[in-house]
One Martini backbone bead per residue (centre of mass of N, CA, C, O) as a GRO file, in nm:
protein
  225
    1MET     BB    1   0.058   0.061  -0.021
    2ARG     BB    2   0.300   0.263   0.002
    3LEU     BB    3   0.387   0.239  -0.297
    4ARG     BB    4   0.118   0.377  -0.407
    5VAL     BB    5   0.130   0.653  -0.252
    6LEU     BB    6   0.402   0.791  -0.318
    7PRO     BB    7   0.348   0.914  -0.602
    8LEU     BB    8   0.128   1.107  -0.499
    9LEU     BB    9   0.307   1.269  -0.306
   10LEU     BB   10   0.505   1.363  -0.518
   11GLY     BB   11   0.295   1.509  -0.694
   12VAL     BB   12   0.217   1.716  -0.481
   13THR     BB   13   0.496   1.842  -0.445
   14LEU     BB   14   0.528   1.939  -0.735
   15LEU     BB   15   0.271   2.110  -0.753
   16THR     BB   16   0.341   2.304  -0.527
   17GLY     BB   17   0.593   2.421  -0.649
   18CYS     BB   18   0.461   2.523  -0.912
   19ALA     BB   19   0.250   2.715  -0.783
   20SER     BB   20   0.453   2.894  -0.609
   21ALA     BB   21   0.631   2.990  -0.872
   22ARG     BB   22   0.425   3.172  -0.966
   23GLU     BB   23   0.333   3.461  -1.117
   24VAL     BB   24   0.146   3.720  -1.038
   25PRO     BB   25  -0.073   3.887  -1.196
   26ALA     BB   26  -0.208   4.159  -1.314
   27PRO     BB   27  -0.444   4.365  -1.288
   28ILE     BB   28  -0.674   4.551  -1.396
   29THR     BB   29  -0.700   4.825  -1.572
   30ASP     BB   30  -0.856   5.120  -1.619
   31THR     BB   31  -0.868   5.099  -1.927
   32GLU     BB   32  -0.993   4.811  -1.942
   33LEU     BB   33  -1.235   4.869  -1.759
   34GLN     BB   34  -1.362   5.098  -1.921
   35ALA     BB   35  -1.409   4.934  -2.184
   36TYR     BB   36  -1.587   4.715  -2.056
   37LEU     BB   37  -1.814   4.910  -1.945
   38GLU     BB   38  -1.891   5.040  -2.210
   39ASP     BB   39  -1.985   4.780  -2.346
   40ARG     BB   40  -2.203   4.714  -2.132
   41LEU     BB   41  -2.370   4.968  -2.172
   42ASP     BB   42  -2.442   4.925  -2.468
   43ALA     BB   43  -2.573   4.645  -2.428
   44ALA     BB   44  -2.791   4.728  -2.225
   45TRP     BB   45  -2.945   4.907  -2.419
   46LEU     BB   46  -3.005   4.695  -2.642
   47ASN     BB   47  -3.151   4.495  -2.432
   48THR     BB   48  -3.414   4.672  -2.392
   49GLY     BB   49  -3.545   4.739  -2.694
   50LEU     BB   50  -3.536   5.082  -2.729
   51ASP     BB   51  -3.388   5.116  -2.976
   52GLY     BB   52  -3.561   5.361  -3.173
   53PHE     BB   53  -3.804   5.432  -2.938
   54ALA     BB   54  -3.597   5.570  -2.739
   55GLN     BB   55  -3.422   5.774  -2.543
   56ARG     BB   56  -3.112   5.780  -2.436
   57PRO     BB   57  -2.983   5.815  -2.152
   58GLU     BB   58  -2.780   6.016  -1.993
   59SER     BB   59  -2.418   5.976  -1.930
   60ASP     BB   60  -2.114   5.923  -1.758
   61ARG     BB   61  -1.855   5.753  -1.923
   62SER     BB   62  -1.566   5.854  -1.805
   63THR     BB   63  -1.636   5.718  -1.489
   64LEU     BB   64  -1.684   5.409  -1.467
   65ALA     BB   65  -1.430   5.296  -1.327
   66GLU     BB   66  -1.439   5.478  -1.079
   67ARG     BB   67  -1.724   5.386  -0.980
   68TYR     BB   68  -1.661   5.085  -0.961
   69ARG     BB   69  -1.418   5.135  -0.736
   70ASP     BB   70  -1.556   5.286  -0.491
   71GLY     BB   71  -1.748   5.020  -0.418
   72ASN     BB   72  -2.069   4.902  -0.357
   73ASN     BB   73  -2.233   4.882  -0.649
   74MET     BB   74  -2.456   4.674  -0.598
   75GLN     BB   75  -2.598   4.824  -0.363
   76ALA     BB   76  -2.638   5.090  -0.521
   77PHE     BB   77  -2.808   4.966  -0.743
   78ASN     BB   78  -3.037   4.855  -0.563
   79ASP     BB   79  -3.109   5.131  -0.436
   80CYS     BB   80  -3.190   5.266  -0.694
   81LEU     BB   81  -3.427   5.079  -0.761
   82GLY     BB   82  -3.583   5.134  -0.498
   83GLN     BB   83  -3.633   5.439  -0.568
   84GLN     BB   84  -3.820   5.325  -0.821
   85GLY     BB   85  -3.985   5.067  -0.693
   86ILE     BB   86  -3.767   4.829  -0.727
   87THR     BB   87  -3.765   4.508  -0.541
   88SER     BB   88  -3.798   4.304  -0.798
   89TRP     BB   89  -3.535   4.120  -0.961
   90GLY     BB   90  -3.347   4.044  -1.263
   91ALA     BB   91  -3.068   3.872  -1.446
   92ASP     BB   92  -2.897   3.865  -1.755
   93GLU     BB   93  -2.703   3.752  -2.039
   94ARG     BB   94  -2.628   3.955  -2.344
   95ASN     BB   95  -2.394   4.049  -2.554
   96GLY     BB   96  -2.221   4.176  -2.298
   97GLY     BB   97  -2.491   4.214  -2.119
   98PRO     BB   98  -2.758   4.308  -1.951
   99VAL     BB   99  -3.075   4.158  -1.855
  100PHE     BB  100  -3.372   4.282  -1.747
  101LEU     BB  101  -3.593   4.158  -1.493
  102THR     BB  102  -3.827   4.031  -1.332
  103GLY     BB  103  -3.893   3.841  -1.056
  104SER     BB  104  -4.024   3.611  -1.261
  105GLY     BB  105  -3.842   3.642  -1.549
  106SER     BB  106  -3.959   3.861  -1.714
  107THR     BB  107  -4.009   4.104  -1.927
  108ALA     BB  108  -3.996   4.425  -1.901
  109GLU     BB  109  -4.119   4.717  -1.919
  110PRO     BB  110  -4.007   5.003  -2.057
  111SER     BB  111  -4.000   5.188  -1.801
  112LEU     BB  112  -3.821   4.988  -1.639
  113GLN     BB  113  -3.584   4.976  -1.833
  114LEU     BB  114  -3.504   5.271  -1.791
  115ASP     BB  115  -3.448   5.255  -1.491
  116TRP     BB  116  -3.232   5.036  -1.505
  117TYR     BB  117  -3.037   5.184  -1.689
  118ARG     BB  118  -2.980   5.430  -1.511
  119CYS     BB  119  -2.860   5.264  -1.274
  120PHE     BB  120  -2.637   5.125  -1.437
  121ALA     BB  121  -2.494   5.390  -1.534
  122GLU     BB  122  -2.437   5.484  -1.231
  123HIS     BB  123  -2.391   5.155  -1.141
  124PRO     BB  124  -2.163   4.967  -1.243
  125THR     BB  125  -2.137   4.623  -1.350
  126ASP     BB  126  -2.060   4.311  -1.366
  127ALA     BB  127  -2.147   3.994  -1.471
  128THR     BB  128  -2.150   3.891  -1.145
  129PHE     BB  129  -2.193   4.118  -0.925
  130SER     BB  130  -1.902   4.130  -0.741
  131GLY     BB  131  -1.680   4.373  -0.790
  132VAL     BB  132  -1.506   4.181  -0.995
  133ARG     BB  133  -1.238   4.220  -1.238
  134PHE     BB  134  -1.054   4.039  -1.434
  135SER     BB  135  -0.792   3.978  -1.589
  136GLN     BB  136  -0.683   3.774  -1.824
  137ALA     BB  137  -0.433   3.678  -1.670
  138GLU     BB  138  -0.583   3.597  -1.411
  139SER     BB  139  -0.771   3.386  -1.540
  140GLU     BB  140  -0.552   3.202  -1.653
  141TYR     BB  141  -0.408   3.144  -1.390
  142LEU     BB  142  -0.649   3.019  -1.230
  143TYR     BB  143  -0.734   2.795  -1.425
  144ASP     BB  144  -0.467   2.643  -1.424
  145TYR     BB  145  -0.450   2.603  -1.119
  146TYR     BB  146  -0.709   2.436  -1.087
  147GLN     BB  147  -0.632   2.208  -1.290
  148GLU     BB  148  -0.328   2.135  -1.172
  149TRP     BB  149  -0.416   2.138  -0.851
  150VAL     BB  150  -0.697   2.153  -0.704
  151ILE     BB  151  -0.859   1.924  -0.839
  152PRO     BB  152  -0.662   1.688  -0.790
  153CYS     BB  153  -0.664   1.724  -0.478
  154LEU     BB  154  -0.964   1.677  -0.430
  155GLU     BB  155  -0.960   1.389  -0.544
  156LEU     BB  156  -0.760   1.284  -0.325
  157GLN     BB  157  -0.985   1.356  -0.097
  158GLY     BB  158  -1.271   1.237  -0.248
  159TYR     BB  159  -1.356   1.451  -0.465
  160SER     BB  160  -1.571   1.616  -0.677
  161VAL     BB  161  -1.639   1.821  -0.970
  162MET     BB  162  -1.933   1.910  -1.109
  163PHE     BB  163  -1.827   2.200  -1.228
  164VAL     BB  164  -1.644   2.280  -1.537
  165PRO     BB  165  -1.527   2.510  -1.717
  166THR     BB  166  -1.408   2.632  -1.969
  167ARG     BB  167  -1.162   2.837  -2.050
  168GLU     BB  168  -1.337   3.034  -2.210
  169GLU     BB  169  -1.569   3.065  -2.009
  170TYR     BB  170  -1.400   3.175  -1.775
  171ILE     BB  171  -1.263   3.423  -1.918
  172THR     BB  172  -1.540   3.552  -2.055
  173GLY     BB  173  -1.761   3.488  -1.795
  174VAL     BB  174  -1.746   3.348  -1.512
  175GLY     BB  175  -1.510   3.367  -1.326
  176PHE     BB  176  -1.556   3.468  -1.004
  177GLU     BB  177  -1.813   3.264  -0.956
  178TRP     BB  178  -1.584   3.034  -0.991
  179ILE     BB  179  -1.505   2.760  -0.771
  180PRO     BB  180  -1.431   2.444  -0.676
  181TYR     BB  181  -1.528   2.440  -0.368
  182TYR     BB  182  -1.843   2.524  -0.471
  183ASN     BB  183  -1.842   2.227  -0.669
  184LEU     BB  184  -1.904   1.979  -0.500
  185GLY     BB  185  -1.882   1.620  -0.502
  186PRO     BB  186  -1.889   1.310  -0.482
  187GLY     BB  187  -1.673   1.061  -0.449
  188LEU     BB  188  -1.552   0.751  -0.407
  189SER     BB  189  -1.668   0.754  -0.104
  190GLY     BB  190  -1.964   0.914  -0.113
  191GLU     BB  191  -1.917   1.182   0.010
  192ASP     BB  192  -2.084   1.462   0.126
  193PRO     BB  193  -1.965   1.778   0.157
  194TYR     BB  194  -2.238   1.926   0.263
  195ALA     BB  195  -2.246   1.777   0.538
  196ASN     BB  196  -1.983   1.969   0.630
  197SER     BB  197  -2.030   2.282   0.548
  198LEU     BB  198  -2.146   2.383   0.841
  199GLU     BB  199  -1.878   2.365   0.942
  200PRO     BB  200  -1.644   2.534   1.079
  201GLY     BB  201  -1.393   2.568   0.832
  202PHE     BB  202  -1.419   2.364   0.599
  203PHE     BB  203  -1.305   2.523   0.348
  204ILE     BB  204  -1.046   2.622   0.477
  205GLU     BB  205  -0.924   2.343   0.530
  206LEU     BB  206  -0.931   2.255   0.232
  207ALA     BB  207  -0.748   2.489   0.132
  208ASP     BB  208  -0.500   2.411   0.303
  209ARG     BB  209  -0.460   2.148   0.124
  210CYS     BB  210  -0.541   2.270  -0.194
  211GLY     BB  211  -0.556   2.580  -0.189
  212ASP     BB  212  -0.580   2.887  -0.262
  213PRO     BB  213  -0.821   3.033  -0.465
  214PHE     BB  214  -0.629   3.320  -0.443
  215PRO     BB  215  -0.316   3.331  -0.512
  216GLY     BB  216  -0.184   3.641  -0.429
  217MET     BB  217  -0.476   3.761  -0.384
  218PRO     BB  218  -0.740   4.012  -0.283
  219TYR     BB  219  -1.021   3.791  -0.277
  220GLY     BB  220  -1.092   3.587  -0.043
  221GLU     BB  221  -1.290   3.738   0.157
  222ARG     BB  222  -1.547   3.735  -0.038
  223TYR     BB  223  -1.541   3.391   0.023
  224GLY     BB  224  -1.411   3.318   0.318
  225PHE     BB  225  -1.062   3.302   0.296
   0.00000   0.00000   0.00000
C-alpha cells in the first residue's frame, strides 16, 4: 500500500512547488476596465429593446471605471432600483451586457427598462455582480492553477468537482463566480461534502490542504477564505 501512495505524494509535492513558483499576474488596468464597462453599458441599452423607440438616457461614460472601483456598486445599484420602486428584479446576460427582468423572470415593460438602465449607467456592475473584474492574465492564471493543482488535490481528498467551465467560458464569462471548492460533489468515497459544509471552517480547512482559491491575490475575503 505504501508503494502505491508514494507516487501520489510525490506528485502533490511537485504540484505544490509548481504552483508556488508562479508569478501572480497584474490586475485589470483602469483603461481595460473602462473599455469593458463602456461595452457593457452599450450592450445593456441594446438589450432593453428600446433602441430606436426611446431616447437613450444621458450618462457620464468617462468615469465608469472610477465609479465601479468606488465601493459596493452592487448595493448602490440595488438601492437605486429601490428608489424607483423596483424591489424585485432579476438579470441575465446577453451579447456582453445585462438583460434586466422582473422578479418572476419575464421581460420588464419599457418604463422599467428605462429605470433599470439609468441605475446601471450610474452604478456599473460586472457580469457576475461581484464587484471584481479579473484581467485576462488573472483569469488564465487561476484557471490553469485550478486545473493543474486544486482539482487534482480535491480528487485525492475523495471529492469530485460537479461543474468545471471550459477555459474559454471561464476567461470570457464565468470568472469570479466559479471556484472549485463551491462546486464539490461526492467522490469515490461517496461522501457528500455539503454534509460537512455547515461545520465552521470546513472550506478553509479544505483550502489549507488543496490551495488558496486566489493565491497571491486580494480576493479571498469576499468568499470567506
